[in-house]
Biopython code that builds the backbone (N, CA, C, O; Angstrom):
import numpy as np
from Bio.PDB.StructureBuilder import StructureBuilder

atoms = [
    (1, "MET", "N", (-8.936, -17.694, -10.008)),
    (1, "MET", "CA", (-8.811, -16.882, -10.889)),
    (1, "MET", "C", (-7.715, -16.873, -11.562)),
    (1, "MET", "O", (-6.627, -16.567, -11.073)),
    (2, "THR", "N", (-7.892, -17.187, -12.672)),
    (2, "THR", "CA", (-6.343, -16.739, -13.186)),
    (2, "THR", "C", (-6.172, -15.568, -14.116)),
    (2, "THR", "O", (-6.919, -15.348, -15.069)),
    (3, "THR", "N", (-4.977, -14.721, -13.721)),
    (3, "THR", "CA", (-5.191, -13.384, -14.016)),
    (3, "THR", "C", (-4.240, -13.458, -15.518)),
    (3, "THR", "O", (-3.143, -14.016, -15.517)),
    (4, "ILE", "N", (-4.774, -12.874, -16.669)),
    (4, "ILE", "CA", (-3.976, -13.119, -17.667)),
    (4, "ILE", "C", (-3.772, -11.109, -18.063)),
    (4, "ILE", "O", (-4.506, -10.159, -18.337)),
    (5, "LYS", "N", (-2.526, -11.341, -17.885)),
    (5, "LYS", "CA", (-1.806, -9.650, -18.638)),
    (5, "LYS", "C", (-1.970, -9.802, -20.324)),
    (5, "LYS", "O", (-1.585, -10.859, -20.823)),
    (6, "GLU", "N", (-2.609, -8.625, -21.300)),
    (6, "GLU", "CA", (-1.932, -8.652, -22.080)),
    (6, "GLU", "C", (-0.991, -7.922, -22.798)),
    (6, "GLU", "O", (-0.930, -6.698, -22.687)),
    (7, "SER", "N", (0.149, -8.901, -23.915)),
    (7, "SER", "CA", (0.926, -7.661, -23.887)),
    (7, "SER", "C", (0.986, -6.278, -24.410)),
    (7, "SER", "O", (0.082, -5.484, -24.152)),
    (8, "ILE", "N", (1.862, -5.999, -25.029)),
    (8, "ILE", "CA", (1.123, -4.674, -25.784)),
    (8, "ILE", "C", (1.575, -4.890, -27.318)),
    (8, "ILE", "O", (2.536, -5.482, -27.809)),
    (9, "HIS", "N", (0.313, -4.051, -27.975)),
    (9, "HIS", "CA", (-0.426, -4.543, -29.195)),
    (9, "HIS", "C", (0.598, -3.734, -30.112)),
    (9, "HIS", "O", (0.939, -2.705, -29.529)),
    (10, "PRO", "N", (0.981, -3.823, -30.915)),
    (10, "PRO", "CA", (2.012, -3.421, -32.272)),
    (10, "PRO", "C", (1.419, -1.998, -32.216)),
    (10, "PRO", "O", (0.212, -1.776, -32.320)),
    (11, "GLY", "N", (2.789, -0.631, -31.965)),
    (11, "GLY", "CA", (2.084, 0.448, -32.317)),
    (11, "GLY", "C", (1.167, 1.184, -31.111)),
    (11, "GLY", "O", (0.653, 2.280, -31.334)),
    (12, "GLU", "N", (0.979, 0.423, -29.665)),
    (12, "GLU", "CA", (0.152, 0.716, -28.951)),
    (12, "GLU", "C", (0.406, 1.962, -28.069)),
    (12, "GLU", "O", (-0.495, 2.568, -27.488)),
    (13, "PHE", "N", (1.563, 2.249, -28.030)),
    (13, "PHE", "CA", (2.758, 3.435, -27.424)),
    (13, "PHE", "C", (2.345, 4.923, -28.179)),
    (13, "PHE", "O", (2.236, 6.038, -27.670)),
    (14, "LEU", "N", (2.192, 4.552, -29.370)),
    (14, "LEU", "CA", (2.024, 5.578, -30.320)),
    (14, "LEU", "C", (0.695, 6.743, -30.051)),
    (14, "LEU", "O", (-0.395, 6.191, -29.899)),
    (15, "LEU", "N", (0.683, 8.384, -29.973)),
    (15, "LEU", "CA", (-0.189, 8.834, -29.348)),
    (15, "LEU", "C", (-0.421, 9.602, -30.727)),
    (15, "LEU", "O", (-1.599, 9.722, -31.062)),
    (16, "SER", "N", (0.716, 10.227, -31.710)),
    (16, "SER", "CA", (0.653, 10.510, -32.852)),
    (16, "SER", "C", (1.540, 10.943, -33.709)),
    (16, "SER", "O", (2.349, 11.794, -33.340)),
    (17, "GLU", "N", (1.564, 10.393, -35.154)),
    (17, "GLU", "CA", (2.407, 10.294, -35.675)),
    (17, "GLU", "C", (2.400, 11.115, -36.560)),
    (17, "GLU", "O", (1.330, 11.708, -36.691)),
    (18, "GLY", "N", (3.811, 11.589, -37.747)),
    (18, "GLY", "CA", (3.828, 12.252, -39.411)),
    (18, "GLY", "C", (2.995, 11.233, -39.945)),
    (18, "GLY", "O", (2.914, 10.016, -39.778)),
    (19, "ALA", "N", (2.260, 12.273, -40.797)),
    (19, "ALA", "CA", (1.668, 11.770, -41.837)),
    (19, "ALA", "C", (1.744, 10.484, -42.845)),
    (19, "ALA", "O", (2.914, 10.274, -43.163)),
    (20, "GLY", "N", (1.139, 9.882, -43.231)),
    (20, "GLY", "CA", (1.480, 8.642, -43.882)),
    (20, "GLY", "C", (2.175, 7.656, -43.379)),
    (20, "GLY", "O", (1.606, 6.983, -42.519)),
    (21, "SER", "N", (3.381, 7.343, -43.711)),
    (21, "SER", "CA", (4.497, 6.268, -42.737)),
    (21, "SER", "C", (5.607, 7.569, -42.561)),
    (21, "SER", "O", (6.581, 7.225, -41.890)),
    (22, "ILE", "N", (5.643, 8.667, -42.921)),
    (22, "ILE", "CA", (6.998, 9.148, -42.475)),
    (22, "ILE", "C", (7.788, 9.110, -41.102)),
    (22, "ILE", "O", (8.935, 9.470, -40.834)),
    (23, "SER", "N", (6.650, 8.474, -40.215)),
    (23, "SER", "CA", (7.383, 8.326, -39.036)),
    (23, "SER", "C", (8.225, 6.962, -38.697)),
    (23, "SER", "O", (9.097, 6.856, -37.835)),
    (24, "ARG", "N", (7.738, 5.924, -39.605)),
    (24, "ARG", "CA", (8.640, 4.454, -39.382)),
    (24, "ARG", "C", (9.186, 4.265, -40.769)),
    (24, "ARG", "O", (8.804, 4.653, -41.873)),
    (25, "GLU", "N", (10.352, 3.437, -40.294)),
    (25, "GLU", "CA", (11.485, 2.803, -41.040)),
    (25, "GLU", "C", (11.392, 1.355, -40.912)),
    (25, "GLU", "O", (10.969, 0.890, -39.854)),
    (26, "ALA", "N", (11.789, 0.475, -42.006)),
    (26, "ALA", "CA", (11.825, -1.106, -41.883)),
    (26, "ALA", "C", (13.169, -1.104, -41.346)),
    (26, "ALA", "O", (13.666, -0.020, -41.650)),
    (27, "ILE", "N", (14.057, -1.865, -40.638)),
    (27, "ILE", "CA", (15.099, -1.867, -39.743)),
    (27, "ILE", "C", (15.318, -3.198, -39.728)),
    (27, "ILE", "O", (14.405, -4.022, -39.754)),
    (28, "ASN", "N", (16.792, -3.541, -39.675)),
    (28, "ASN", "CA", (17.395, -4.475, -38.495)),
    (28, "ASN", "C", (18.022, -4.695, -37.879)),
    (28, "ASN", "O", (19.169, -4.290, -37.692)),
    (29, "VAL", "N", (17.113, -5.768, -37.151)),
    (29, "VAL", "CA", (17.836, -6.016, -35.350)),
    (29, "VAL", "C", (18.713, -6.907, -35.561)),
    (29, "VAL", "O", (18.768, -7.607, -36.572)),
    (30, "ALA", "N", (19.726, -6.957, -34.288)),
    (30, "ALA", "CA", (20.594, -7.884, -34.099)),
    (30, "ALA", "C", (19.661, -9.099, -33.428)),
    (30, "ALA", "O", (18.644, -9.112, -32.735)),
    (31, "ALA", "N", (20.576, -10.146, -34.019)),
    (31, "ALA", "CA", (19.932, -11.556, -33.243)),
    (31, "ALA", "C", (19.772, -11.488, -31.732)),
    (31, "ALA", "O", (20.687, -10.760, -31.347)),
    (32, "GLY", "N", (19.276, -11.768, -31.012)),
    (32, "GLY", "CA", (18.450, -11.945, -29.716)),
    (32, "GLY", "C", (17.754, -12.247, -29.156)),
    (32, "GLY", "O", (16.937, -13.023, -29.653)),
    (33, "GLU", "N", (17.589, -11.791, -27.578)),
    (33, "GLU", "CA", (16.025, -11.973, -26.939)),
    (33, "GLU", "C", (14.394, -11.723, -27.829)),
    (33, "GLU", "O", (14.216, -11.262, -28.956)),
    (34, "ALA", "N", (13.806, -12.014, -27.245)),
    (34, "ALA", "CA", (12.794, -11.463, -27.822)),
    (34, "ALA", "C", (12.333, -10.343, -27.520)),
    (34, "ALA", "O", (12.458, -10.165, -26.308)),
    (35, "LEU", "N", (11.683, -9.185, -28.219)),
    (35, "LEU", "CA", (11.775, -7.847, -27.624)),
    (35, "LEU", "C", (10.233, -7.508, -28.237)),
    (35, "LEU", "O", (9.863, -7.769, -29.382)),
    (36, "PRO", "N", (9.185, -6.661, -26.853)),
    (36, "PRO", "CA", (8.181, -6.443, -27.081)),
    (36, "PRO", "C", (8.069, -4.901, -27.674)),
    (36, "PRO", "O", (8.743, -3.909, -27.398)),
    (37, "ALA", "N", (6.944, -5.077, -28.607)),
    (37, "ALA", "CA", (6.626, -3.371, -29.290)),
    (37, "ALA", "C", (6.832, -2.616, -28.112)),
    (37, "ALA", "O", (6.448, -2.924, -26.984)),
    (38, "GLY", "N", (7.620, -1.354, -28.530)),
    (38, "GLY", "CA", (7.564, -0.375, -27.548)),
    (38, "GLY", "C", (8.917, -0.692, -27.259)),
    (38, "GLY", "O", (8.793, 0.028, -26.269)),
    (39, "GLN", "N", (9.911, -1.024, -27.193)),
    (39, "GLN", "CA", (11.257, -0.825, -26.906)),
    (39, "GLN", "C", (11.946, -0.351, -27.533)),
    (39, "GLN", "O", (12.071, -0.518, -28.747)),
    (40, "VAL", "N", (12.725, 0.557, -26.628)),
    (40, "VAL", "CA", (13.795, 1.669, -27.413)),
    (40, "VAL", "C", (14.977, 0.973, -27.602)),
    (40, "VAL", "O", (15.618, 0.051, -27.097)),
    (41, "LEU", "N", (15.026, 1.812, -28.578)),
    (41, "LEU", "CA", (16.601, 1.278, -29.373)),
    (41, "LEU", "C", (17.696, 2.077, -29.931)),
    (41, "LEU", "O", (17.561, 3.271, -30.196)),
    (42, "GLY", "N", (18.995, 1.290, -30.144)),
    (42, "GLY", "CA", (19.972, 1.894, -30.288)),
    (42, "GLY", "C", (20.268, 1.354, -31.425)),
    (42, "GLY", "O", (19.723, 0.309, -31.781)),
    (43, "LEU", "N", (21.332, 2.092, -32.294)),
    (43, "LEU", "CA", (21.822, 1.833, -33.084)),
    (43, "LEU", "C", (23.627, 1.380, -32.476)),
    (43, "LEU", "O", (24.562, 1.813, -31.802)),
    (44, "VAL", "N", (23.052, -0.145, -33.565)),
    (44, "VAL", "CA", (25.079, -0.268, -33.104)),
    (44, "VAL", "C", (26.088, -0.438, -34.285)),
    (44, "VAL", "O", (26.317, -1.426, -34.983)),
    (45, "SER", "N", (26.603, 0.767, -34.302)),
    (45, "SER", "CA", (28.028, 1.358, -34.766)),
    (45, "SER", "C", (28.446, 0.415, -36.219)),
    (45, "SER", "O", (28.342, 0.646, -37.424)),
    (46, "ALA", "N", (28.959, -0.734, -35.423)),
    (46, "ALA", "CA", (30.053, -1.424, -36.266)),
    (46, "ALA", "C", (29.268, -2.227, -36.978)),
    (46, "ALA", "O", (29.973, -2.946, -37.686)),
    (47, "SER", "N", (28.040, -2.454, -37.129)),
    (47, "SER", "CA", (27.249, -3.403, -37.891)),
    (47, "SER", "C", (26.038, -2.527, -38.507)),
    (47, "SER", "O", (26.301, -2.489, -39.709)),
    (48, "GLY", "N", (25.176, -2.005, -38.350)),
    (48, "GLY", "CA", (24.086, -0.918, -38.467)),
    (48, "GLY", "C", (22.911, -1.708, -38.533)),
    (48, "GLY", "O", (22.039, -1.805, -39.396)),
    (49, "GLU", "N", (23.098, -2.315, -37.303)),
    (49, "GLU", "CA", (21.673, -2.892, -36.784)),
    (49, "GLU", "C", (21.542, -2.342, -35.674)),
    (49, "GLU", "O", (22.425, -1.969, -34.901)),
    (50, "PHE", "N", (19.706, -2.243, -35.513)),
    (50, "PHE", "CA", (19.542, -1.934, -34.251)),
    (50, "PHE", "C", (19.558, -2.875, -32.847)),
    (50, "PHE", "O", (19.354, -4.084, -32.739)),
    (51, "ALA", "N", (19.816, -2.060, -32.006)),
    (51, "ALA", "CA", (19.553, -3.332, -30.285)),
    (51, "ALA", "C", (18.783, -2.821, -29.417)),
    (51, "ALA", "O", (18.038, -1.859, -29.608)),
    (52, "PRO", "N", (18.907, -3.395, -28.477)),
    (52, "PRO", "CA", (17.927, -2.417, -27.426)),
    (52, "PRO", "C", (18.901, -1.557, -26.904)),
    (52, "PRO", "O", (20.119, -1.696, -26.788)),
    (53, "TYR", "N", (17.953, -0.417, -26.537)),
    (53, "TYR", "CA", (18.873, 0.385, -26.034)),
    (53, "TYR", "C", (19.440, 0.068, -24.775)),
    (53, "TYR", "O", (18.853, -0.624, -23.944)),
    (54, "SER", "N", (20.880, 0.694, -24.564)),
    (54, "SER", "CA", (21.655, -0.057, -23.354)),
    (54, "SER", "C", (22.839, 1.904, -22.872)),
    (54, "SER", "O", (23.763, 2.437, -23.486)),
    (55, "PRO", "N", (22.248, 2.227, -21.820)),
    (55, "PRO", "CA", (23.039, 3.489, -21.803)),
    (55, "PRO", "C", (24.070, 2.968, -21.100)),
    (55, "PRO", "O", (24.862, 3.897, -20.944)),
    (56, "ALA", "N", (24.660, 1.595, -20.385)),
    (56, "ALA", "CA", (25.988, 1.057, -20.122)),
    (56, "ALA", "C", (27.180, 0.583, -21.407)),
    (56, "ALA", "O", (28.346, 0.195, -21.331)),
    (57, "ALA", "N", (26.423, 0.783, -22.357)),
    (57, "ALA", "CA", (27.152, -0.319, -23.727)),
    (57, "ALA", "C", (28.022, 0.887, -24.247)),
    (57, "ALA", "O", (27.767, 2.078, -24.069)),
    (58, "GLU", "N", (29.150, 0.331, -24.956)),
    (58, "GLU", "CA", (29.692, 1.308, -25.349)),
    (58, "GLU", "C", (29.733, 1.387, -27.125)),
    (58, "GLU", "O", (30.461, 2.075, -27.840)),
    (59, "ASP", "N", (29.118, 0.826, -27.338)),
    (59, "ASP", "CA", (28.908, 0.080, -29.239)),
    (59, "ASP", "C", (28.005, 0.689, -30.142)),
    (59, "ASP", "O", (27.825, 0.234, -31.272)),
    (60, "GLY", "N", (27.198, 2.088, -29.539)),
    (60, "GLY", "CA", (26.356, 2.628, -30.458)),
    (60, "GLY", "C", (24.961, 2.763, -30.176)),
    (60, "GLY", "O", (24.116, 3.512, -30.666)),
    (61, "SER", "N", (24.870, 1.627, -29.023)),
    (61, "SER", "CA", (23.489, 1.073, -28.829)),
    (61, "SER", "C", (23.354, 2.451, -27.267)),
    (61, "SER", "O", (22.257, 2.944, -27.002)),
    (62, "GLU", "N", (23.867, 2.606, -26.942)),
    (62, "GLU", "CA", (23.633, 3.305, -25.686)),
    (62, "GLU", "C", (23.183, 4.597, -26.170)),
    (62, "GLU", "O", (22.923, 5.394, -25.268)),
    (63, "VAL", "N", (23.007, 5.056, -27.477)),
    (63, "VAL", "CA", (21.955, 6.303, -27.383)),
    (63, "VAL", "C", (20.890, 6.168, -28.189)),
    (63, "VAL", "O", (20.773, 5.707, -29.325)),
    (64, "ALA", "N", (19.882, 6.796, -27.179)),
    (64, "ALA", "CA", (17.979, 6.091, -28.024)),
    (64, "ALA", "C", (17.757, 6.790, -29.282)),
    (64, "ALA", "O", (17.578, 8.008, -29.240)),
    (65, "VAL", "N", (17.743, 6.090, -30.549)),
    (65, "VAL", "CA", (17.407, 6.452, -31.589)),
    (65, "VAL", "C", (15.752, 5.812, -32.326)),
    (65, "VAL", "O", (14.913, 6.031, -33.200)),
    (66, "ALA", "N", (15.974, 5.257, -31.636)),
    (66, "ALA", "CA", (14.213, 4.371, -32.476)),
    (66, "ALA", "C", (13.744, 3.685, -31.167)),
    (66, "ALA", "O", (14.360, 3.467, -30.124)),
    (67, "ILE", "N", (11.997, 3.307, -31.670)),
    (67, "ILE", "CA", (10.811, 2.676, -30.851)),
    (67, "ILE", "C", (11.045, 1.301, -31.547)),
    (67, "ILE", "O", (11.732, 1.454, -32.556)),
    (68, "LEU", "N", (10.739, 0.195, -31.356)),
    (68, "LEU", "CA", (10.239, -0.917, -31.907)),
    (68, "LEU", "C", (8.789, -0.704, -32.247)),
    (68, "LEU", "O", (8.048, -0.459, -31.295)),
    (69, "PHE", "N", (8.382, -0.745, -33.189)),
    (69, "PHE", "CA", (6.792, -0.809, -33.717)),
    (69, "PHE", "C", (5.770, -2.177, -33.446)),
    (69, "PHE", "O", (4.540, -2.208, -33.484)),
    (70, "ALA", "N", (6.526, -3.047, -33.221)),
    (70, "ALA", "CA", (5.936, -4.561, -33.231)),
    (70, "ALA", "C", (6.644, -5.400, -32.599)),
    (70, "ALA", "O", (7.795, -5.525, -33.016)),
    (71, "GLY", "N", (6.252, -6.193, -31.481)),
    (71, "GLY", "CA", (6.825, -7.163, -30.840)),
    (71, "GLY", "C", (8.405, -8.136, -31.881)),
    (71, "GLY", "O", (8.125, -8.041, -33.076)),
    (72, "LEU", "N", (9.416, -8.714, -31.746)),
    (72, "LEU", "CA", (9.687, -9.554, -32.329)),
    (72, "LEU", "C", (10.172, -10.915, -31.595)),
    (72, "LEU", "O", (10.546, -10.729, -30.437)),
    (73, "ALA", "N", (10.217, -11.931, -31.952)),
    (73, "ALA", "CA", (10.843, -13.323, -31.388)),
    (73, "ALA", "C", (12.295, -13.468, -31.003)),
    (73, "ALA", "O", (13.162, -12.827, -31.597)),
    (74, "SER", "N", (12.507, -14.102, -30.253)),
    (74, "SER", "CA", (13.965, -14.820, -30.131)),
    (74, "SER", "C", (14.388, -15.088, -31.457)),
    (74, "SER", "O", (13.637, -15.655, -32.251)),
    (75, "SER", "N", (16.126, -14.536, -31.914)),
    (75, "SER", "CA", (16.098, -15.306, -32.633)),
    (75, "SER", "C", (17.911, -14.926, -32.810)),
    (75, "SER", "O", (18.536, -13.885, -32.609)),
    (76, "ASP", "N", (18.348, -16.321, -33.279)),
    (76, "ASP", "CA", (19.871, -16.431, -33.895)),
    (76, "ASP", "C", (20.673, -15.285, -34.663)),
    (76, "ASP", "O", (21.765, -14.781, -34.400)),
    (77, "ILE", "N", (19.746, -15.033, -35.726)),
    (77, "ILE", "CA", (19.901, -14.510, -36.796)),
    (77, "ILE", "C", (19.412, -12.843, -36.576)),
    (77, "ILE", "O", (18.606, -12.560, -35.689)),
    (78, "VAL", "N", (20.012, -11.767, -37.509)),
    (78, "VAL", "CA", (19.526, -10.497, -37.886)),
    (78, "VAL", "C", (18.039, -10.640, -38.102)),
    (78, "VAL", "O", (17.717, -11.428, -38.990)),
    (79, "ARG", "N", (17.116, -10.045, -37.477)),
    (79, "ARG", "CA", (15.886, -10.195, -37.834)),
    (79, "ARG", "C", (15.163, -8.586, -38.250)),
    (79, "ARG", "O", (15.373, -7.443, -37.844)),
    (80, "ARG", "N", (14.752, -8.850, -38.695)),
    (80, "ARG", "CA", (13.740, -7.409, -39.832)),
    (80, "ARG", "C", (12.522, -7.366, -38.928)),
    (80, "ARG", "O", (11.886, -8.256, -38.365)),
    (81, "GLY", "N", (12.379, -5.803, -38.979)),
    (81, "GLY", "CA", (11.411, -5.141, -38.021)),
    (81, "GLY", "C", (11.172, -3.869, -38.672)),
    (81, "GLY", "O", (11.917, -3.456, -39.560)),
    (82, "ARG", "N", (9.731, -2.969, -38.086)),
    (82, "ARG", "CA", (9.658, -1.645, -38.397)),
    (82, "ARG", "C", (10.248, -0.802, -36.836)),
    (82, "ARG", "O", (10.528, -1.762, -36.119)),
    (83, "ALA", "N", (10.418, -0.071, -36.376)),
    (83, "ALA", "CA", (10.758, 1.098, -35.619)),
    (83, "ALA", "C", (9.874, 2.791, -36.723)),
    (83, "ALA", "O", (9.828, 3.099, -37.914)),
    (84, "VAL", "N", (9.306, 3.467, -35.297)),
    (84, "VAL", "CA", (9.520, 4.738, -35.451)),
    (84, "VAL", "C", (10.963, 5.326, -34.831)),
    (84, "VAL", "O", (11.599, 5.079, -33.806)),
    (85, "VAL", "N", (11.187, 6.368, -36.147)),
    (85, "VAL", "CA", (12.243, 7.015, -36.181)),
    (85, "VAL", "C", (12.622, 8.058, -36.217)),
    (85, "VAL", "O", (13.734, 8.584, -36.201)),
    (86, "ARG", "N", (11.206, 8.519, -36.289)),
    (86, "ARG", "CA", (11.108, 10.356, -35.971)),
    (86, "ARG", "C", (9.471, 11.115, -36.210)),
    (86, "ARG", "O", (8.537, 10.532, -36.761)),
    (87, "LEU", "N", (9.420, 12.359, -35.721)),
    (87, "LEU", "CA", (7.706, 13.028, -35.579)),
    (87, "LEU", "C", (7.174, 11.762, -35.587)),
    (87, "LEU", "O", (6.865, 10.940, -36.449)),
    (88, "ALA", "N", (7.139, 11.874, -33.682)),
    (88, "ALA", "CA", (5.783, 11.001, -33.391)),
    (88, "ALA", "C", (6.069, 11.585, -32.090)),
    (88, "ALA", "O", (7.052, 12.216, -31.703)),
    (89, "GLU", "N", (4.474, 11.070, -31.206)),
    (89, "GLU", "CA", (4.582, 11.805, -29.746)),
    (89, "GLU", "C", (4.095, 10.116, -29.516)),
    (89, "GLU", "O", (3.404, 9.463, -30.298)),
    (90, "VAL", "N", (4.880, 9.486, -27.752)),
    (90, "VAL", "CA", (4.562, 7.985, -27.597)),
    (90, "VAL", "C", (4.331, 8.895, -26.220)),
    (90, "VAL", "O", (4.543, 10.026, -25.783)),
    (91, "SER", "N", (3.694, 7.490, -25.803)),
    (91, "SER", "CA", (3.363, 6.923, -24.267)),
    (91, "SER", "C", (4.408, 6.369, -23.602)),
    (91, "SER", "O", (4.930, 5.299, -23.917)),
    (92, "GLU", "N", (4.794, 7.191, -22.519)),
    (92, "GLU", "CA", (6.058, 6.616, -21.760)),
    (92, "GLU", "C", (5.447, 5.534, -20.952)),
    (92, "GLU", "O", (6.314, 4.736, -20.597)),
    (93, "ALA", "N", (4.368, 5.254, -20.574)),
    (93, "ALA", "CA", (3.933, 4.167, -20.040)),
    (93, "ALA", "C", (4.093, 2.898, -20.912)),
    (93, "ALA", "O", (3.961, 1.807, -20.359)),
    (94, "HIS", "N", (4.348, 2.957, -22.144)),
    (94, "HIS", "CA", (4.110, 1.851, -22.652)),
    (94, "HIS", "C", (5.762, 1.445, -23.825)),
    (94, "HIS", "O", (6.032, 0.818, -24.849)),
    (95, "LEU", "N", (6.424, 2.277, -22.816)),
    (95, "LEU", "CA", (7.552, 1.855, -23.650)),
    (95, "LEU", "C", (8.689, 0.924, -22.423)),
    (95, "LEU", "O", (8.618, 0.997, -21.196)),
    (96, "THR", "N", (9.839, -0.041, -23.378)),
    (96, "THR", "CA", (10.561, -0.325, -22.772)),
    (96, "THR", "C", (12.061, -0.086, -22.835)),
    (96, "THR", "O", (12.791, -0.056, -23.826)),
    (97, "GLY", "N", (12.416, 0.114, -21.262)),
    (97, "GLY", "CA", (13.668, 0.942, -21.420)),
    (97, "GLY", "C", (14.477, 1.965, -21.726)),
    (97, "GLY", "O", (15.614, 2.065, -22.186)),
    (98, "LEU", "N", (13.415, 2.902, -21.272)),
    (98, "LEU", "CA", (13.347, 4.112, -21.437)),
    (98, "LEU", "C", (13.908, 4.744, -20.157)),
    (98, "LEU", "O", (13.329, 4.489, -19.101)),
    (99, "ASP", "N", (14.983, 5.546, -20.156)),
    (99, "ASP", "CA", (15.417, 6.350, -19.270)),
    (99, "ASP", "C", (15.587, 7.648, -19.241)),
    (99, "ASP", "O", (15.169, 8.083, -20.314)),
    (100, "LEU", "N", (15.966, 8.470, -18.603)),
    (100, "LEU", "CA", (15.727, 10.069, -18.946)),
    (100, "LEU", "C", (16.591, 10.470, -19.969)),
    (100, "LEU", "O", (16.189, 11.416, -20.647)),
    (101, "ASP", "N", (17.849, 9.911, -20.293)),
    (101, "ASP", "CA", (18.796, 10.370, -21.368)),
    (101, "ASP", "C", (17.994, 9.650, -22.408)),
    (101, "ASP", "O", (17.784, 10.389, -23.370)),
    (102, "GLY", "N", (17.568, 8.668, -22.513)),
    (102, "GLY", "CA", (17.502, 7.937, -23.690)),
    (102, "GLY", "C", (15.528, 8.809, -24.053)),
    (102, "GLY", "O", (14.900, 8.786, -25.111)),
    (103, "GLU", "N", (15.163, 9.373, -22.855)),
    (103, "GLU", "CA", (14.265, 10.484, -23.858)),
    (103, "GLU", "C", (14.621, 11.405, -23.851)),
    (103, "GLU", "O", (13.790, 12.270, -24.129)),
    (104, "LYS", "N", (15.964, 11.847, -23.560)),
    (104, "LYS", "CA", (16.742, 13.147, -24.042)),
    (104, "LYS", "C", (16.904, 13.164, -26.013)),
    (104, "LYS", "O", (16.386, 13.888, -26.863)),
    (105, "ALA", "N", (17.822, 12.054, -26.096)),
    (105, "ALA", "CA", (18.095, 11.457, -27.387)),
    (105, "ALA", "C", (17.067, 11.320, -28.208)),
    (105, "ALA", "O", (17.010, 11.619, -29.401)),
    (106, "LEU", "N", (15.916, 10.663, -27.241)),
    (106, "LEU", "CA", (14.873, 10.525, -28.377)),
    (106, "LEU", "C", (14.131, 11.487, -29.069)),
    (106, "LEU", "O", (13.611, 11.361, -30.177)),
    (107, "GLY", "N", (14.120, 12.714, -28.128)),
    (107, "GLY", "CA", (13.683, 14.383, -28.799)),
    (107, "GLY", "C", (14.408, 14.357, -29.808)),
    (107, "GLY", "O", (13.626, 14.361, -30.758)),
    (108, "LYS", "N", (15.576, 14.330, -30.232)),
    (108, "LYS", "CA", (16.866, 14.812, -30.995)),
    (108, "LYS", "C", (16.241, 14.361, -32.268)),
    (108, "LYS", "O", (16.354, 15.041, -33.289)),
    (109, "GLN", "N", (15.362, 12.856, -32.235)),
    (109, "GLN", "CA", (14.807, 12.406, -33.476)),
    (109, "GLN", "C", (13.286, 13.359, -33.936)),
    (109, "GLN", "O", (12.674, 13.379, -35.004)),
    (110, "PHE", "N", (13.104, 13.882, -33.000)),
    (110, "PHE", "CA", (11.740, 14.551, -32.872)),
    (110, "PHE", "C", (10.496, 13.609, -32.356)),
    (110, "PHE", "O", (9.297, 13.804, -32.551)),
    (111, "ILE", "N", (11.119, 12.541, -31.650)),
    (111, "ILE", "CA", (10.019, 11.398, -31.253)),
    (111, "ILE", "C", (9.986, 12.134, -29.529)),
    (111, "ILE", "O", (11.010, 11.972, -28.864)),
    (112, "ILE", "N", (8.662, 13.007, -28.806)),
    (112, "ILE", "CA", (8.733, 13.109, -27.682)),
    (112, "ILE", "C", (7.631, 12.344, -27.030)),
    (112, "ILE", "O", (6.611, 11.891, -27.550)),
    (113, "VAL", "N", (8.063, 12.284, -25.699)),
    (113, "VAL", "CA", (7.842, 11.128, -24.629)),
    (113, "VAL", "C", (6.838, 11.880, -23.879)),
    (113, "VAL", "O", (7.209, 12.976, -23.462)),
    (114, "ARG", "N", (5.542, 11.484, -23.602)),
    (114, "ARG", "CA", (4.573, 12.244, -23.206)),
    (114, "ARG", "C", (3.832, 11.356, -21.126)),
    (114, "ARG", "O", (2.906, 11.894, -20.520)),
]
sb = StructureBuilder()
sb.init_structure("model")
sb.init_model(0)
sb.init_chain("A")
sb.init_seg("    ")
for serial, (resi, resn, name, xyz) in enumerate(atoms, 1):
    if name == "N":
        sb.init_residue(resn, " ", resi, " ")
    sb.init_atom(name, np.array(xyz, "f"), 0.0, 1.0, " ", f" {name:<3s}", serial, name[0])
structure = sb.get_structure()
């Protein structure tokens, strides 16, 4: 029997968020590989584009600042997406790329990891 694993649904990582759409923003995501919903993101200082959070980077993406709301396909150009950037509680088990420093940085955005 073949086992099929369902991917994370858009926003599935959210436990609670601010009223209306105060927790989310439309963002530009740097060109690159496919990203799942729940990907922790950093902000590349030079371009102002979001990229996967990478603690070893030195371009701004070493600081976690947001979480991708819905997955994005791979692309050679900048992609448009939505991210949770403030005032939310999220499920740690549904996030991709999170470490302790990332969790602390998200807390400064009032994104609380449970």
